[in-house]
C-alpha positions in Angstrom: -56.4 -26.8 -85.0 -55.0 -28.7 -81.9 -52.4 -26.1 -81.0 -55.2 -23.4 -81.2 -57.5 -25.4 -78.8 -54.3 -25.8 -76.4 -53.8 -22.0 -76.5 -57.3 -21.1 -75.6 -57.0 -23.6 -72.4 -53.9 -21.2 -71.5 -56.2 -18.4 -70.5 -58.8 -18.2 -67.9 -60.5 -14.8 -68.8 -61.7 -12.9 -71.7 -59.4 -9.9 -71.3 -56.6 -12.5 -71.1 -58.0 -13.9 -74.3 -58.0 -10.6 -75.8 -54.3 -10.0 -74.7 -53.1 -13.2 -75.9 -54.6 -12.7 -79.4 -52.8 -9.2 -79.5 -49.4 -11.0 -78.8 -49.7 -13.8 -81.1 -51.1 -12.2 -84.1 -51.2 -8.3 -83.9 -48.1 -7.1 -82.3 -45.7 -5.8 -84.8 -42.9 -8.5 -84.0 -45.9 -11.3 -85.0 -47.3 -9.5 -88.0 -44.7 -11.1 -90.6 -45.2 -14.5 -89.5 -49.2 -14.4 -88.9 -51.7 -15.0 -91.6 -54.7 -13.4 -91.6 -56.3 -16.7 -91.7 -54.6 -18.0 -88.8 -55.5 -14.7 -86.9 -59.2 -15.0 -87.4 -59.1 -18.7 -86.7 -57.5 -18.0 -83.5 -60.1 -15.2 -82.6 -62.9 -17.5 -83.5 -61.8 -20.3 -81.2 -61.1 -18.0 -78.2 -64.6 -16.8 -78.7 -66.1 -20.0 -79.0 -64.2 -21.3 -76.0 -65.5 -18.6 -73.6 -69.1 -18.5 -74.8 -69.1 -22.6 -74.2 -67.3 -22.5 -71.0 -69.3 -19.6 -69.0 -72.7 -20.9 -67.2 -75.7 -18.9 -68.0 -75.6 -17.1 -64.5 -78.2 -14.6 -65.6 -81.0 -17.1 -65.8 -80.4 -18.0 -62.3 -81.0 -14.5 -60.7 -84.2 -12.8 -59.5 -85.3 -9.8 -61.1 -86.3 -7.0 -58.9 -89.1 -4.2 -60.0 -88.5 -0.7 -58.5 -89.8 1.0 -61.6 -93.6 1.5 -60.3 -92.6 3.0 -56.9 -94.5 6.5 -56.3 -91.9 9.4 -56.1 -91.4 11.8 -53.2 -90.2 15.5 -54.2 -87.0 16.6 -52.5 -85.2 19.5 -52.6 -81.5 19.8 -53.7 -79.4 22.7 -52.6 -76.2 24.0 -54.4 -73.7 24.3 -51.8 -70.7 25.1 -54.2 -68.6 24.4 -57.3 -65.2 22.5 -57.3 -62.3 24.2 -59.2 -62.6 22.6 -62.6 -58.7 23.4 -63.3 -58.1 20.4 -60.9 -61.4 18.4 -60.9 -62.9 18.6 -64.7 -65.4 15.8 -64.1 -66.3 14.8 -60.7 -67.2 11.0 -61.1 -67.4 9.9 -57.5 -68.0 10.7 -53.9 -66.8 9.3 -50.8 -67.2 10.7 -47.4 -64.0 10.8 -45.4 -64.0 8.2 -42.2 -61.0 10.2 -40.4 -61.4 13.9 -41.3 -64.2 16.0 -40.3 -66.3 17.8 -42.9 -64.3 16.2 -45.9 -65.4 14.3 -48.9 -63.3 12.4 -51.5 -63.7 12.8 -55.3 -62.0 11.8 -58.3 -61.5 12.8 -62.2 -62.8 10.5 -65.0 -60.6 8.8 -67.6 -57.6 10.3 -69.2 -56.8 12.1 -65.9 -53.8 11.4 -63.3 -54.5 8.8 -60.6 -55.2 10.9 -57.8 -58.0 11.7 -55.4 -59.1 15.2 -54.2 -60.3 16.2 -50.8 -63.3 18.5 -50.8 -64.9 20.4 -48.2 -68.9 20.5 -47.7 -68.9 23.7 -49.9 -67.0 22.2 -52.7 -63.7 23.9 -51.8 -60.7 22.0 -53.1 -57.9 21.3 -50.1 -54.7 22.1 -51.1 -52.2 24.8 -52.2 -52.7 27.4 -54.8 -50.6 25.5 -57.3 -51.4 22.0 -56.6 -54.1 19.7 -55.3 -54.9 16.0 -55.5 -53.2 13.3 -53.8 -51.7 10.5 -56.2 -52.0 6.7 -55.7 -48.9 4.9 -56.4 -48.9 2.1 -58.7 -52.3 2.8 -60.2 -53.4 3.7 -63.4 -56.8 5.9 -64.6 -58.1 4.3 -67.7 -61.7 4.9 -66.7 -62.5 5.5 -63.4 -66.1 5.7 -62.6 -66.6 4.8 -58.9 -65.3 4.9 -55.5 -66.4 4.0 -51.9 -65.4 3.6 -48.2 -65.9 1.0 -45.7 -66.4 3.6 -43.1 -63.1 2.7 -41.3 -60.5 4.5 -43.3 -60.4 2.2 -46.3 -61.0 3.5 -49.9 -61.9 1.4 -53.1 -61.7 3.0 -56.4 -63.0 1.1 -59.4 -61.7 1.6 -63.0 -64.9 0.1 -64.4 -66.1 2.1 -67.3 -66.8 0.3 -70.2 -67.1 2.4 -73.3 -66.2 0.1 -75.9 -67.5 -3.4 -77.1 -64.7 -5.5 -76.2 -63.1 -7.3 -73.3 -60.5 -5.4 -71.0 -59.3 -5.8 -67.2 -61.3 -4.0 -64.8 -59.7 -3.3 -61.7 -60.4 -2.0 -58.0 -57.7 -0.2 -56.2 -57.7 -0.5 -52.5 -56.0 2.3 -50.3 -55.8 3.4 -46.9 -57.4 7.1 -46.6 -54.8 9.6 -46.9 -54.0 11.1 -43.2 -52.0 14.0 -44.6 -54.0 16.1 -46.9 -51.0 17.8 -48.3 -51.1 17.6 -52.1 -47.5 16.7 -52.5 -47.8 13.5 -50.8 -48.9 10.2 -52.3 -50.4 6.8 -51.0 -49.5 3.2 -51.5 -51.6 0.6 -52.9 -52.9 -1.9 -50.4 -54.3 -3.9 -53.0 -55.1 -4.1 -56.6 -58.2 -6.2 -57.4 -58.6 -7.3 -61.2 -61.7 -8.8 -61.7 -64.3 -10.3 -64.3 -68.2 -10.7 -64.5 -69.3 -14.4 -64.2 -71.6 -13.8 -67.0 -69.1 -12.3 -69.3 -68.0 -14.1 -72.3 -65.7 -13.8 -75.4 -63.6 -11.2 -76.7 -66.7 -8.8 -77.6 -68.6 -7.5 -74.7 -71.6 -5.0 -74.9 -71.1 -1.8 -73.5 -75.1 -2.0 -72.4 -74.1 -5.1 -69.8 -71.0 -4.1 -68.1 -70.6 -0.4 -68.0 -70.0 0.3 -64.1 -70.5 3.5 -62.5 -71.7 2.7 -58.9 -70.2 0.9 -56.2 -70.6 0.2 -52.4 -69.3 -1.4 -49.8 -71.3 -3.6 -47.2 -71.2 -6.7 -45.2 -67.4 -7.6 -46.4 -68.5 -7.4 -49.9 -67.8 -5.0 -52.9 -71.4 -4.5 -54.9 -71.2 -3.0 -58.3 -74.2 -1.9 -60.3 -74.3 -1.5 -64.1 -75.5 1.6 -65.6 -78.4 0.1 -67.2 -77.8 1.0 -70.8 -80.3 -0.1 -73.4 -82.8 -2.3 -71.9 -82.8 0.0 -68.8 -82.2 -3.0 -66.5 -79.2 -2.7 -64.0 -77.2 -5.8 -62.9 -76.1 -6.0 -59.6 -72.9 -7.9 -58.9 -71.0 -8.6 -55.8 -67.1 -9.6 -54.8 -66.6 -11.4 -51.4 -64.0 -10.3 -49.2 -62.0 -13.0 -47.2 -62.3 -12.4 -43.5 -59.3 -14.5 -42.7 -56.9 -12.6 -45.5 -59.1 -9.5 -45.9 -58.8 -10.0 -49.9 -61.5 -10.2 -52.3 -62.1 -12.6 -55.0 -61.5 -12.0 -58.9 -65.0 -13.0 -60.2 -68.0 -10.5 -59.6 -70.9 -13.0 -59.1 -74.5 -11.7 -60.4 -77.0 -11.0 -57.4 -80.0 -9.7 -59.3 -81.4 -7.7 -62.2 -83.0 -4.5 -60.8 -85.6 -2.3 -63.2 -85.0 1.2 -62.0 -87.3 2.4 -64.7 -85.4 3.6 -67.7 -82.7 5.3 -65.2 -79.1 5.2 -65.6 -77.5 4.4 -62.6 -74.3 6.4 -61.7 -73.5 6.2 -57.8 -74.4 4.2 -54.8 -73.1 4.6 -51.0 -74.0 3.1 -47.8 -73.8 5.5 -44.6 -71.8 5.2 -41.6 -74.4 3.0 -39.5 -74.5 0.5 -42.5 -78.4 0.5 -42.2 -78.8 2.9 -45.4 -78.1 2.5 -49.0 -78.5 5.4 -51.7 -78.4 4.6 -55.5 -78.3 7.5 -57.9 -79.5 8.4 -61.3 -80.2 11.8 -62.9 -82.9 13.5 -61.2 -83.8 10.2 -59.2 -82.4 8.6 -56.1 -83.5 5.3 -54.2 -83.0 5.0 -50.3 -83.1 1.5 -49.0 -83.4 1.1 -45.2 -82.6 -2.2 -43.3 -83.1 -3.1 -39.7 -79.7 -4.9 -39.1 -76.4 -5.5 -40.5 -76.3 -8.2 -43.0 -80.0 -8.1 -43.9 -80.9 -8.3 -47.6 -81.6 -4.7 -48.9 -84.6 -5.6 -50.6 -86.3 -7.0 -47.5 -86.7 -3.3 -45.8 -88.1 -0.2 -46.7 -87.5 1.6 -50.3 -88.1 5.1 -50.8 -88.0 6.8 -54.3 -86.8 10.6 -54.5 -87.1 13.1 -57.3 -85.2 16.0 -57.4 -84.9 18.9 -59.8 -82.6 18.8 -63.0 -79.2 19.3 -61.3 -77.1 18.2 -64.3 -75.3 15.2 -65.1 -75.1 13.6 -61.6 -72.3 11.3 -60.9 -71.0 11.0 -57.1 -73.2 10.7 -54.2 -72.4 10.3 -50.4 -73.7 10.4 -47.2 -72.7 13.0 -44.4 -74.9 12.4 -41.1 -78.5 12.6 -42.5 -77.6 14.8 -45.5 -76.8 13.5 -48.9 -74.2 15.0 -51.1 -74.4 14.8 -54.9 -71.8 15.6 -57.6 -72.3 16.5 -61.3 -69.8 16.1 -63.9 -69.6 19.9 -63.8 -68.1 19.9 -60.4 -71.3 21.1 -58.9 -71.8 20.1 -55.3 -75.5 19.8 -54.0 -77.1 18.7 -50.6 -80.1 16.7 -50.0 -81.7 16.7 -46.4 -82.9 13.1 -45.7 -84.3 14.0 -42.0 -87.4 13.1 -42.7 -86.7 9.7 -44.3 -84.8 8.3 -41.3 -86.5 6.2 -38.7 -86.8 8.0 -35.2 
């Protein structure tokens, strides 16, 4: 029994605990020496350890109710469709900070770790035989979100959570590719494995930790859960050190947000840093603040509704236009001219 307790003290996160359990009890080399009772006992100790060692962060954060906002109808115009031979499920969008008229997109799980430059009419940039720029040292387990710091750095979140057990979620940091040649690749600047401060145990509900929306703002990476089940999205934040320019490894819970039964699939901040957009199917929330560093919820919040344009996944600003992609690779444009202050 004491040996089992020592083993649990060796690990510091639920994903590490899951890996330790596999190595000790489930790997082929261990199975002949691991009795079923010992395996179950160790798993129970690991689960109890993490449930007891994590504070109840959820009880100390505010809940923001946006479900009663009155909607304003806006038009979404189809501007093009990406070539599905290369982009079979556009799961994110980010506007290029160094290439005019270029958006970046990526594929969902099971595809190679690559990003794709797209023009504003949905055309993929590349040769007739190859498109996409690979990211060295990265893996695409379940890429779901991408954001830009608007200075030439991109962040890609491997943050999908389609199963009810803990896994290591990762954010990849890269310099935006200068060369759009599809034969090129870019190295990783930083690999940021992270966990959520209120996650505990080997089993994790998909309803709580499935993230498809991320945005960079005020030296933080912000993650919004999709809001399965109770329709409440959780907002997490990873803080960047201004000295080392590195991020912490624990995503702190900032708030619960009631978006009114919407499933959140995208988010992005514009070039000025004063406008934030959050995306769901047929729904857009536009947050406007007066100064950098100001709380997004102290300014104006506008709720917009579009017609059905499919399962929308990616969203990004280009000037005062909003570009939205869906799973089928269709690219839409929404004008925000009338919603920007003069």
